[in-house]
ZAVEX-170736 format. One record per atom (N, C-alpha, C): residue in one letter; x, y, z. Coordinates in pm, whole numbers. Example, Ala and Ser with C-alpha at 12.3 -4.5 7.8 and 13.67 -1.06 7.14 Angstrom:
2
+-----+--------+--------+--------+
| res |     xx |     yy |     zz |
+-----+--------+--------+--------+
|   A |   1319 |   -569 |    780 |
|   A |   1230 |   -450 |    780 |
|   A |   1320 |   -330 |    780 |
|   S |   1285 |   -225 |    708 |
|   S |   1367 |   -106 |    714 |
|   S |   1290 |      3 |    787 |
+-----+--------+--------+--------+
***
This chain:
114
+-----+--------+--------+--------+
| res |     xx |     yy |     zz |
+-----+--------+--------+--------+
|   X |     85 |   -117 |      0 |
|   X |      0 |      0 |      0 |
|   X |     89 |    123 |      0 |
|   X |     70 |    219 |    -93 |
|   X |    155 |    338 |    -98 |
|   X |    130 |    428 |     23 |
|   X |    232 |    502 |     65 |
|   X |    213 |    592 |    179 |
|   X |    116 |    703 |    142 |
|   X |     44 |    751 |    244 |
|   X |    -51 |    860 |    223 |
|   X |     23 |    991 |    205 |
|   X |    -37 |   1080 |    128 |
|   X |     21 |   1213 |    117 |
|   X |      2 |   1283 |    250 |
|   X |     93 |   1377 |    284 |
|   X |     79 |   1448 |    413 |
|   X |    -55 |   1518 |    428 |
|   X |   -109 |   1575 |    319 |
|   X |   -237 |   1646 |    333 |
|   X |   -351 |   1549 |    362 |
|   X |   -347 |   1430 |    302 |
|   X |   -453 |   1329 |    328 |
|   X |   -445 |   1282 |    473 |
|   X |   -326 |   1259 |    524 |
|   X |   -310 |   1216 |    663 |
|   X |   -360 |   1323 |    758 |
|   X |   -332 |   1449 |    729 |
|   X |   -379 |   1560 |    814 |
|   X |   -530 |   1568 |    810 |
|   X |   -590 |   1551 |    691 |
|   X |   -736 |   1555 |    680 |
|   X |   -800 |   1449 |    770 |
|   X |   -742 |   1331 |    774 |
|   X |   -797 |   1224 |    856 |
|   X |   -789 |   1258 |   1004 |
|   X |   -680 |   1320 |   1046 |
|   X |   -666 |   1356 |   1187 |
|   X |   -760 |   1469 |   1226 |
|   X |   -800 |   1551 |   1131 |
|   X |   -897 |   1657 |   1158 |
|   X |  -1040 |   1603 |   1163 |
|   X |  -1060 |   1481 |   1116 |
|   X |  -1191 |   1417 |   1112 |
|   X |  -1229 |   1369 |   1251 |
|   X |  -1340 |   1419 |   1305 |
|   X |  -1386 |   1382 |   1440 |
|   X |  -1416 |   1233 |   1453 |
|   X |  -1444 |   1167 |   1341 |
|   X |  -1482 |   1026 |   1345 |
|   X |  -1367 |    931 |   1310 |
|   X |  -1251 |    986 |   1280 |
|   X |  -1136 |    900 |   1246 |
|   X |  -1081 |    835 |   1373 |
|   X |  -1068 |    703 |   1375 |
|   X |  -1021 |    632 |   1495 |
|   X |   -869 |    644 |   1513 |
|   X |   -825 |    757 |   1564 |
|   X |   -682 |    788 |   1569 |
|   X |   -613 |    746 |   1699 |
|   X |   -689 |    714 |   1804 |
|   X |   -629 |    697 |   1936 |
|   X |   -637 |    553 |   1986 |
|   X |   -526 |    505 |   2037 |
|   X |   -522 |    372 |   2098 |
|   X |   -597 |    377 |   2230 |
|   X |   -626 |    261 |   2283 |
|   X |   -697 |    255 |   2411 |
|   X |   -619 |    327 |   2521 |
|   X |   -491 |    300 |   2530 |
|   X |   -410 |    363 |   2634 |
|   X |   -407 |    514 |   2623 |
|   X |   -389 |    564 |   2502 |
|   X |   -386 |    709 |   2481 |
|   X |   -524 |    769 |   2506 |
|   X |   -629 |    702 |   2461 |
|   X |   -765 |    751 |   2481 |
|   X |   -797 |    761 |   2630 |
|   X |   -762 |    657 |   2706 |
|   X |   -787 |    657 |   2850 |
|   X |   -711 |    771 |   2917 |
|   X |   -587 |    790 |   2877 |
|   X |   -506 |    898 |   2933 |
|   X |   -567 |   1035 |   2903 |
|   X |   -616 |   1053 |   2781 |
|   X |   -672 |   1182 |   2740 |
|   X |   -796 |   1220 |   2820 |
|   X |   -876 |   1122 |   2861 |
|   X |   -999 |   1155 |   2936 |
|   X |   -983 |   1130 |   3086 |
|   X |   -864 |   1092 |   3128 |
|   X |   -840 |   1070 |   3271 |
|   X |   -911 |    947 |   3325 |
|   X |   -918 |    843 |   3243 |
|   X |   -985 |    720 |   3284 |
|   X |   -888 |    603 |   3268 |
|   X |   -937 |    485 |   3291 |
|   X |   -856 |    364 |   3274 |
|   X |   -904 |    290 |   3149 |
|   X |   -819 |    204 |   3094 |
|   X |   -865 |    120 |   2984 |
|   X |   -988 |     36 |   3023 |
|   X |   -995 |     -4 |   3149 |
|   X |  -1111 |    -80 |   3197 |
|   X |  -1240 |     -1 |   3186 |
|   X |  -1233 |    130 |   3211 |
|   X |  -1350 |    215 |   3196 |
|   X |  -1395 |    217 |   3051 |
|   X |  -1300 |    231 |   2959 |
|   X |  -1334 |    232 |   2817 |
|   X |  -1396 |     98 |   2775 |
|   X |  -1343 |    -10 |   2828 |
|   X |  -1403 |   -141 |   2798 |
|   X |  -1546 |   -148 |   2853 |
|   X |  -1566 |    -96 |   2974 |
|   X |  -1699 |   -101 |   3037 |
|   X |  -1802 |    -22 |   2957 |
|   X |  -1767 |     97 |   2910 |
|   X |  -1865 |    173 |   2833 |
|   X |  -1883 |    114 |   2693 |
|   X |  -1784 |     41 |   2647 |
|   X |  -1800 |    -34 |   2522 |
|   X |  -1897 |   -149 |   2541 |
|   X |  -1885 |   -219 |   2653 |
|   X |  -1976 |   -330 |   2683 |
|   X |  -2118 |   -279 |   2704 |
|   X |  -2130 |   -156 |   2758 |
|   X |  -2263 |    -96 |   2776 |
|   X |  -2316 |    -36 |   2645 |
|   X |  -2237 |    -46 |   2539 |
|   X |  -2272 |     -2 |   2405 |
|   X |  -2289 |    149 |   2392 |
|   X |  -2218 |    222 |   2476 |
|   X |  -2219 |    368 |   2460 |
|   X |  -2136 |    405 |   2339 |
|   X |  -2019 |    345 |   2327 |
|   X |  -1934 |    365 |   2210 |
|   X |  -1886 |    229 |   2161 |
|   X |  -1860 |    222 |   2033 |
|   X |  -1806 |     99 |   1974 |
|   X |  -1679 |    136 |   1901 |
|   X |  -1564 |    111 |   1964 |
|   X |  -1439 |    147 |   1896 |
|   X |  -1416 |     59 |   1774 |
|   X |  -1348 |    118 |   1677 |
|   X |  -1307 |     38 |   1562 |
|   X |  -1187 |    -45 |   1604 |
|   X |  -1154 |   -143 |   1525 |
|   X |  -1040 |   -230 |   1556 |
|   X |   -932 |   -211 |   1449 |
|   X |   -807 |   -207 |   1493 |
|   X |   -696 |   -201 |   1399 |
|   X |   -681 |   -337 |   1333 |
|   X |   -594 |   -346 |   1235 |
|   X |   -571 |   -475 |   1169 |
|   X |   -525 |   -580 |   1269 |
|   X |   -455 |   -538 |   1374 |
|   X |   -409 |   -630 |   1476 |
|   X |   -514 |   -659 |   1583 |
|   X |   -635 |   -599 |   1571 |
|   X |   -743 |   -626 |   1665 |
|   X |   -748 |   -531 |   1784 |
|   X |   -664 |   -428 |   1785 |
|   X |   -662 |   -334 |   1897 |
|   X |   -771 |   -228 |   1880 |
|   X |   -829 |   -188 |   1992 |
|   X |   -934 |    -85 |   1989 |
|   X |   -874 |     50 |   1951 |
|   X |   -949 |    125 |   1868 |
|   X |   -908 |    259 |   1826 |
|   X |  -1028 |    352 |   1844 |
|   X |  -1004 |    471 |   1899 |
|   X |  -1110 |    565 |   1935 |
|   X |  -1097 |    695 |   1857 |
|   X |  -1212 |    754 |   1825 |
|   X |  -1216 |    884 |   1757 |
|   X |  -1232 |    994 |   1861 |
|   X |  -1210 |   1117 |   1816 |
|   X |  -1231 |   1232 |   1907 |
|   X |  -1376 |   1241 |   1951 |
|   X |  -1469 |   1213 |   1860 |
|   X |  -1611 |   1215 |   1897 |
|   X |  -1637 |   1113 |   2008 |
|   X |  -1585 |    993 |   1993 |
|   X |  -1604 |    890 |   2096 |
|   X |  -1541 |    932 |   2228 |
|   X |  -1429 |   1002 |   2222 |
|   X |  -1365 |   1046 |   2346 |
|   X |  -1447 |   1153 |   2416 |
|   X |  -1515 |   1239 |   2341 |
|   X |  -1603 |   1338 |   2406 |
|   X |  -1719 |   1268 |   2477 |
|   X |  -1775 |   1166 |   2412 |
|   X |  -1884 |   1089 |   2473 |
|   X |  -1833 |   1017 |   2598 |
|   X |  -1717 |    955 |   2587 |
|   X |  -1658 |    883 |   2701 |
|   X |  -1627 |    978 |   2816 |
|   X |  -1579 |   1098 |   2785 |
|   X |  -1547 |   1195 |   2890 |
|   X |  -1673 |   1237 |   2964 |
|   X |  -1783 |   1254 |   2893 |
|   X |  -1911 |   1290 |   2959 |
|   X |  -1955 |   1176 |   3052 |
|   X |  -1944 |   1053 |   3006 |
|   X |  -1981 |    939 |   3090 |
|   X |  -1891 |    934 |   3213 |
|   X |  -1763 |    961 |   3195 |
|   X |  -1670 |    960 |   3308 |
|   X |  -1708 |   1066 |   3411 |
|   X |  -1751 |   1184 |   3366 |
|   X |  -1796 |   1289 |   3459 |
|   X |  -1911 |   1238 |   3545 |
|   X |  -2006 |   1171 |   3482 |
|   X |  -2122 |   1119 |   3556 |
|   X |  -2080 |   1010 |   3655 |
|   X |  -1991 |    921 |   3611 |
|   X |  -1944 |    814 |   3699 |
|   X |  -1866 |    873 |   3816 |
|   X |  -1784 |    972 |   3789 |
|   X |  -1709 |   1038 |   3897 |
|   X |  -1802 |   1104 |   3999 |
|   X |  -1922 |   1143 |   3954 |
|   X |  -2020 |   1206 |   4043 |
|   X |  -2105 |   1101 |   4116 |
|   X |  -2075 |    971 |   4093 |
|   X |  -2144 |    866 |   4166 |
|   X |  -2250 |    788 |   4089 |
|   X |  -2265 |    818 |   3961 |
|   X |  -2364 |    747 |   3879 |
|   X |  -2306 |    613 |   3835 |
|   X |  -2380 |    504 |   3847 |
|   X |  -2331 |    375 |   3796 |
|   X |  -2304 |    382 |   3645 |
|   X |  -2208 |    304 |   3598 |
|   X |  -2166 |    308 |   3458 |
|   X |  -2283 |    288 |   3363 |
|   X |  -2366 |    187 |   3385 |
|   X |  -2479 |    162 |   3294 |
|   X |  -2574 |    281 |   3289 |
|   X |  -2602 |    340 |   3404 |
|   X |  -2691 |    456 |   3409 |
|   X |  -2626 |    577 |   3342 |
|   X |  -2496 |    596 |   3363 |
|   X |  -2425 |    707 |   3299 |
|   X |  -2431 |    693 |   3147 |
|   X |  -2414 |    572 |   3099 |
|   X |  -2420 |    548 |   2955 |
|   X |  -2559 |    580 |   2901 |
|   X |  -2661 |    539 |   2972 |
|   X |  -2798 |    568 |   2928 |
|   X |  -2825 |    718 |   2929 |
|   X |  -2778 |    788 |   3030 |
|   X |  -2796 |    934 |   3038 |
|   X |  -2729 |   1001 |   2918 |
|   X |  -2607 |    961 |   2888 |
|   X |  -2534 |   1021 |   2776 |
|   X |  -2608 |    995 |   2644 |
|   X |  -2658 |    875 |   2626 |
|   X |  -2734 |    842 |   2505 |
|   X |  -2859 |    930 |   2495 |
|   X |  -2930 |    945 |   2606 |
|   X |  -3051 |   1028 |   2606 |
|   X |  -3018 |   1175 |   2582 |
|   X |  -2909 |   1224 |   2640 |
|   X |  -2866 |   1362 |   2615 |
|   X |  -2836 |   1383 |   2467 |
|   X |  -2769 |   1287 |   2407 |
|   X |  -2734 |   1295 |   2265 |
|   X |  -2860 |   1295 |   2179 |
|   X |  -2956 |   1209 |   2213 |
|   X |  -3082 |   1203 |   2138 |
|   X |  -3160 |   1334 |   2153 |
|   X |  -3160 |   1392 |   2273 |
|   X |  -3229 |   1518 |   2295 |
|   X |  -3164 |   1630 |   2214 |
|   X |  -3032 |   1637 |   2215 |
|   X |  -2961 |   1738 |   2136 |
|   X |  -2997 |   1727 |   1989 |
|   X |  -3000 |   1605 |   1937 |
|   X |  -3034 |   1583 |   1796 |
|   X |  -3178 |   1622 |   1768 |
|   X |  -3271 |   1588 |   1857 |
|   X |  -3412 |   1625 |   1839 |
|   X |  -3429 |   1777 |   1840 |
|   X |  -3360 |   1844 |   1931 |
|   X |  -3368 |   1991 |   1937 |
|   X |  -3310 |   2054 |   1810 |
|   X |  -3200 |   1997 |   1761 |
|   X |  -3139 |   2049 |   1639 |
|   X |  -3236 |   2032 |   1521 |
|   X |  -3297 |   1915 |   1509 |
|   X |  -3393 |   1891 |   1400 |
|   X |  -3515 |   1981 |   1413 |
|   X |  -3564 |   1999 |   1534 |
|   X |  -3679 |   2085 |   1559 |
|   X |  -3647 |   2227 |   1514 |
|   X |  -3530 |   2276 |   1551 |
|   X |  -3489 |   2412 |   1513 |
|   X |  -3478 |   2422 |   1361 |
|   X |  -3422 |   2321 |   1299 |
|   X |  -3408 |   2320 |   1153 |
|   X |  -3545 |   2325 |   1085 |
|   X |  -3640 |   2252 |   1138 |
|   X |  -3773 |   2249 |   1079 |
|   X |  -3851 |   2378 |   1103 |
|   X |  -3815 |   2453 |   1205 |
|   X |  -3884 |   2579 |   1235 |
|   X |  -3836 |   2694 |   1146 |
|   X |  -3717 |   2678 |   1087 |
|   X |  -3665 |   2783 |   1000 |
|   X |  -3751 |   2793 |    875 |
|   X |  -3762 |   2913 |    819 |
|   X |  -3837 |   2926 |    693 |
|   X |  -3778 |   2833 |    587 |
|   X |  -3864 |   2785 |    498 |
|   X |  -3820 |   2686 |    400 |
|   X |  -3706 |   2737 |    312 |
|   X |  -3699 |   2865 |    283 |
|   X |  -3589 |   2920 |    202 |
|   X |  -3455 |   2900 |    272 |
|   X |  -3453 |   2910 |    405 |
|   X |  -3329 |   2889 |    482 |
|   X |  -3286 |   2744 |    478 |
|   X |  -3382 |   2654 |    463 |
|   X |  -3351 |   2510 |    462 |
|   X |  -3309 |   2463 |    323 |
|   X |  -3327 |   2546 |    222 |
|   X |  -3291 |   2507 |     87 |
|   X |  -3396 |   2423 |     18 |
|   X |  -3524 |   2430 |     65 |
|   X |  -3631 |   2352 |      6 |
|   X |  -3669 |   2406 |   -133 |
|   X |  -3652 |   2536 |   -153 |
|   X |  -3689 |   2596 |   -278 |
|   X |  -3835 |   2640 |   -282 |
|   X |  -3920 |   2585 |   -198 |
|   X |  -4061 |   2623 |   -192 |
|   X |  -4077 |   2731 |    -86 |
|   X |  -4137 |   2843 |   -121 |
|   X |  -4154 |   2949 |    -22 |
|   X |  -4298 |   2974 |      8 |
+-----+--------+--------+--------+
***
């Protein structure tokens, strides 16, 4: 496989969904343990991608989700409940975003019908 051009590699690292971080680095970045990352994976809050060697790899988006769960766990919330709260918060944010989008005049949405 030919090496990637520097600009392509940089583009991937700027991608919030690119699985750039190993489990150890991801845990360090959010102040947690690899066991915590495994636990929230088992609770299906996040599903890390796997490298060719089978190692878990995390994206920046997944790390933000994991960090929020860690905040809740640090405040005394059980891991399963923290995961459910984060999922519900994410669903609420998405519903509010869609609601706001639908409230905008159709010209702002690009529908073409006014």
